ZAMIDREN-497663 format. One record per residue (C-alpha): x, z, y; residue in three letters. Coordinates in Angstrom, 2 decimals. Layout:
<atoms>
east_up_north_residu
X_Z_Y_ALA
...
</atoms>
This chain:
<atoms>
east_up_north_residu
-32.38_14.71_35.39_MET
-31.33_16.98_38.23_ALA
-27.93_16.30_39.80_LYS
-25.94_18.94_41.63_THR
-22.95_18.29_43.86_SER
-22.22_21.90_44.77_TYR
-23.08_25.32_43.44_ILE
-21.99_28.77_44.56_ASP
-21.14_31.16_41.73_LEU
-20.27_34.81_41.71_LEU
-16.80_35.57_40.29_PRO
-18.33_37.18_37.22_ALA
-20.40_34.06_36.56_GLU
-17.57_31.55_36.82_GLU
-16.01_32.46_33.47_ILE
-19.27_31.96_31.60_LEU
-20.10_28.79_33.55_PHE
-16.79_26.98_32.94_TYR
-16.59_28.17_29.33_ARG
-19.46_25.80_28.53_ASN
-18.07_22.74_30.36_LEU
-15.46_20.07_29.69_ASN
-13.75_17.97_32.39_PRO
-14.42_14.26_31.93_GLN
-12.43_11.36_33.46_SER
-10.36_13.76_35.51_ARG
-8.52_11.23_37.68_PHE
-10.92_8.43_38.62_ILE
-14.60_9.51_38.46_HIS
-14.26_13.23_37.98_ALA
-17.23_15.00_36.40_ARG
-18.14_17.85_34.11_LEU
-19.93_17.60_30.78_ALA
-21.37_20.39_28.69_LYS
-19.78_21.47_25.45_LYS
-21.82_21.21_22.29_ASN
-21.43_24.83_21.28_LEU
-24.54_25.03_19.09_LEU
-24.44_22.59_16.19_LEU
-27.29_21.98_13.79_SER
-26.76_22.48_10.05_ARG
-27.10_18.74_9.56_LYS
-24.39_18.02_12.12_ARG
-22.09_20.70_10.70_ILE
-22.51_19.16_7.24_ALA
-21.69_15.72_8.64_GLY
-18.54_16.95_10.36_LEU
-17.39_18.68_7.18_THR
-17.95_15.58_5.10_GLN
-15.93_13.42_7.51_ARG
-13.02_15.85_7.76_SER
-9.99_15.11_5.64_LEU
-8.59_18.62_5.95_LEU
-10.23_20.02_2.78_PRO
-8.69_17.20_0.77_GLN
-5.30_17.70_2.43_VAL
-5.44_21.47_1.93_ALA
-6.15_20.96_-1.77_GLU
-3.14_18.63_-2.10_ALA
-0.94_21.16_-0.28_TRP
-2.09_23.91_-2.64_GLY
-0.90_21.87_-5.63_LEU
2.68_21.69_-4.33_LEU
5.34_23.96_-5.82_SER
7.32_26.45_-3.75_GLY
10.45_24.25_-3.59_PRO
8.33_21.24_-2.54_GLU
6.78_23.24_0.31_LYS
10.27_24.36_1.33_LEU
11.37_20.69_1.47_ASP
8.47_19.92_3.82_TRP
9.46_22.88_5.99_GLY
13.06_21.66_6.22_ASN
11.89_18.13_7.13_ALA
9.59_19.50_9.84_ALA
12.24_21.66_11.50_ALA
13.52_18.82_13.66_GLY
10.04_18.24_15.08_GLN
9.48_21.92_15.91_VAL
6.64_22.03_13.37_LYS
6.06_23.91_10.16_ASN
5.94_22.21_6.79_GLY
2.16_22.34_6.51_TYR
1.66_20.62_9.89_ASN
3.97_17.77_8.90_LEU
2.31_17.46_5.48_PHE
-1.14_17.25_7.11_VAL
0.06_14.54_9.51_GLN
1.64_12.54_6.71_ASP
-1.12_12.99_4.14_LYS
-3.89_11.92_6.54_ILE
-1.99_8.69_7.27_ILE
-1.73_8.05_3.52_ARG
-5.41_8.73_2.88_ILE
-6.55_6.46_5.71_LYS
-4.31_3.68_4.38_ASN
-5.44_4.25_0.76_GLU
-1.96_5.23_-0.40_MET
-1.90_7.38_-3.53_ALA
0.17_10.52_-4.03_GLY
2.36_12.36_-1.56_ASN
5.38_11.20_0.41_ALA
8.80_12.60_-0.35_THR
9.90_14.71_2.65_PRO
13.16_13.60_4.25_SER
15.51_15.13_6.78_LEU
16.18_11.64_8.23_LEU
12.67_10.31_8.93_HIS
9.17_11.75_9.18_GLN
5.83_9.88_9.01_SER
5.93_7.29_11.83_TRP
9.15_5.33_12.30_ILE
10.19_2.58_14.68_GLY
10.90_-0.93_13.38_ALA
12.70_-3.82_15.09_LEU
11.96_-7.04_13.19_THR
13.47_-10.52_13.50_ILE
12.15_-13.57_11.66_GLU
12.96_-17.26_12.11_ALA
13.03_-18.97_14.56_PRO
14.17_-15.81_16.40_ALA
17.71_-14.53_16.01_ALA
17.83_-11.76_18.61_GLU
15.95_-8.80_20.02_ILE
16.92_-6.39_22.80_LYS
14.88_-3.46_24.14_ILE
15.60_-0.88_26.83_ILE
14.56_2.64_27.84_GLN
15.33_3.40_31.49_LEU
16.61_6.79_32.63_HIS
16.89_6.92_36.43_PRO
17.29_10.30_38.08_ARG
13.54_10.62_38.71_ALA
10.61_9.12_36.79_TYR
7.16_9.98_35.45_TRP
6.14_10.93_31.93_THR
3.07_12.44_30.26_ASN
3.01_16.03_29.04_HIS
0.40_17.89_27.02_ALA
-1.65_20.38_29.04_VAL
-1.00_23.86_27.69_TYR
-4.10_25.31_26.03_GLY
-6.04_22.01_26.20_LYS
-6.03_20.16_22.87_LYS
-5.62_16.41_23.30_GLY
-5.32_16.62_27.12_MET
-2.32_15.16_28.96_TYR
-1.20_15.00_32.56_GLU
1.40_12.89_34.44_PRO
4.52_14.89_35.30_VAL
7.44_13.79_37.45_GLU
10.77_14.38_35.73_VAL
14.06_14.90_37.53_THR
16.85_14.17_35.07_GLU
19.93_15.84_36.52_ASP
22.75_14.24_34.57_PHE
25.90_16.02_33.45_SER
28.46_14.99_30.86_LEU
28.99_14.99_27.95_PRO
26.29_12.53_26.84_LEU
25.63_12.30_23.10_LYS
23.45_9.56_21.65_ILE
22.31_9.65_18.03_SER
19.71_8.24_15.66_LEU
18.71_8.01_12.03_ASN
18.32_4.48_10.75_TYR
17.89_2.19_7.76_ARG
19.06_-1.43_7.99_ALA
17.72_-4.40_6.06_GLU
19.46_-7.15_8.03_LEU
21.52_-10.21_7.21_GLU
23.71_-12.37_9.40_SER
22.15_-15.65_10.58_SER
25.04_-16.94_12.68_GLY
28.48_-16.23_14.14_PRO
29.13_-12.99_16.03_GLY
26.17_-11.16_14.48_SER
25.74_-7.46_15.26_PHE
23.28_-4.59_15.53_ALA
23.93_-1.72_17.91_LYS
22.36_1.23_19.73_PHE
24.10_2.02_23.00_TYR
23.88_3.56_26.46_ALA
25.07_2.06_29.72_ILE
25.98_4.85_32.15_VAL
26.27_3.72_35.77_TRP
28.79_5.64_37.86_SER
29.95_5.18_41.45_SER
33.65_5.47_42.28_TYR
35.30_4.67_45.62_GLN
32.47_2.37_46.64_GLY
32.35_0.48_43.33_SER
29.67_0.60_40.63_ASP
31.08_1.00_37.12_ILE
29.30_0.34_33.81_ASP
30.40_2.78_31.12_ASN
29.28_1.83_27.61_GLU
28.66_4.38_24.86_LEU
28.04_2.44_21.66_LYS
27.02_2.97_18.03_ILE
27.63_-0.06_15.83_ASP
24.92_-0.19_13.15_LEU
25.49_-1.46_9.61_ASP
23.50_-4.55_8.65_LEU
22.66_-3.18_5.20_ILE
22.34_0.54_4.56_ASP
19.92_3.24_3.42_ASP
18.82_6.02_5.76_TRP
21.77_7.62_7.54_LYS
22.65_9.40_10.77_ASN
25.00_8.05_13.42_ALA
26.14_9.45_16.76_GLU
28.60_8.90_19.62_ALA
29.66_10.99_22.63_THR
30.81_10.12_26.16_LEU
32.85_12.91_27.76_THR
34.03_11.51_31.12_ASN
33.57_8.65_33.58_VAL
35.16_7.71_36.88_ALA
33.19_8.95_39.88_GLY
29.67_10.41_39.71_TYR
26.81_9.26_37.50_VAL
23.91_7.42_39.14_VAL
21.78_6.90_36.02_GLY
21.79_5.41_32.56_TYR
19.74_3.27_30.19_SER
19.44_3.11_26.41_LEU
19.41_-0.15_24.45_PHE
18.83_-1.49_20.97_PHE
20.34_-4.96_20.55_HIS
20.26_-7.09_17.41_LEU
21.96_-10.49_17.61_TYR
22.19_-13.40_15.16_ASN
20.54_-11.41_12.38_VAL
17.22_-11.55_10.55_ILE
15.40_-8.71_8.85_GLY
14.31_-5.23_9.99_THR
16.01_-2.21_11.49_LEU
14.10_1.07_10.96_TYR
14.79_3.94_13.36_ILE
13.76_7.58_13.83_ASP
14.89_10.75_15.60_ASN
16.46_8.80_18.47_VAL
18.22_11.13_20.92_LYS
20.17_11.10_24.19_ALA
21.39_14.63_24.82_GLU
22.96_15.99_27.99_HIS
22.52_19.08_30.15_SER
21.43_21.00_27.07_GLY
18.44_18.90_26.00_GLN
17.27_15.60_24.52_ASN
15.83_13.17_27.11_TRP
14.62_10.30_24.92_VAL
10.92_9.54_25.32_ARG
9.14_9.28_21.96_ASP
12.16_10.53_20.06_THR
10.18_10.60_16.79_PHE
9.02_6.97_17.21_CYS
5.28_7.66_16.99_LYS
4.55_4.67_19.26_ASP
7.68_2.97_20.56_ILE
5.70_0.28_22.39_GLN
3.17_2.62_24.00_GLN
2.06_1.69_27.51_GLY
0.04_3.72_30.01_PHE
-2.91_2.75_32.21_THR
-5.32_4.11_34.82_LYS
-4.13_7.44_36.20_ALA
-0.97_7.20_34.07_PHE
-0.01_3.76_35.40_TYR
3.20_5.09_37.00_GLN
4.57_6.17_33.60_ILE
6.96_3.56_32.15_PRO
6.56_2.30_28.58_LYS
8.68_4.11_26.05_HIS
10.67_0.94_25.31_TRP
10.53_-2.38_27.15_VAL
11.59_-5.79_25.84_ALA
14.60_-7.41_27.52_VAL
14.90_-10.23_24.97_THR
11.91_-10.85_22.70_LEU
11.70_-14.47_21.47_PRO
8.94_-15.74_19.20_SER
9.50_-14.27_15.75_GLY
10.86_-10.91_16.94_SER
8.87_-7.72_17.46_ASP
9.18_-3.94_17.73_PHE
6.52_-1.43_16.74_GLU
5.91_1.91_15.03_SER
4.89_1.91_11.37_TYR
4.26_4.20_8.44_TYR
6.29_2.90_5.49_ILE
6.62_4.73_2.20_ASP
10.35_4.94_1.44_PHE
</atoms>
């Protein structure tokens, strides 16, 4: 096979040339691979048979108008339409051999985060760091499934509002038990560092609900902040979704919809921090994203 390291194209030829190529391994061993634009009938038939979209589209068509409206309302918080959310949810159900359709909810959608404690553990604590500057991954506009590392500068300004939707299935296992979601905002005032806590106390037993808290002022200027989930002297599971930390007109939480709360990054994305990092994680405790039908 011939290998070429350099070619010289006329401007009119570049559009046609790059239209038939895909970038591969962009960051480490960069190369170009051709697109498979011409598919045989056999391959087209195989792709159609493997696709779940016809099955999902049929299920969507059987929904009533009010049911479709409920899916649209549930999807509004994710900046999707109802059909997109239904497709995402239905494919998960099909792959996990779950019959029927989910009931759309304004408080949780498809994937949710879960913090679980079983004996001998009695505590779990996780953190999401928010310094002034850090890296994250963003989708490349116009390139389906392609992401790139982007440096974020989080210019902080009060008020800070934290909120979440949650369901608690916890029980006390010792004195001083609690479950909370909170932010520690570090400010500097007259040469001293001050920790300002903004806290939401979570019920140990409750169905899906929303909770929020707002911090309006601190002494001095803000250096940065971190978000925490902390469960102490309890056993059971805390389910979370739509986790937010809003300031300066936007939400800054990474993975706010809890699609993969323990996601890590490698290779060219190594500088991107995990969405949530364990501070206290004894044997018997865990945190992960799940699809659970309730």
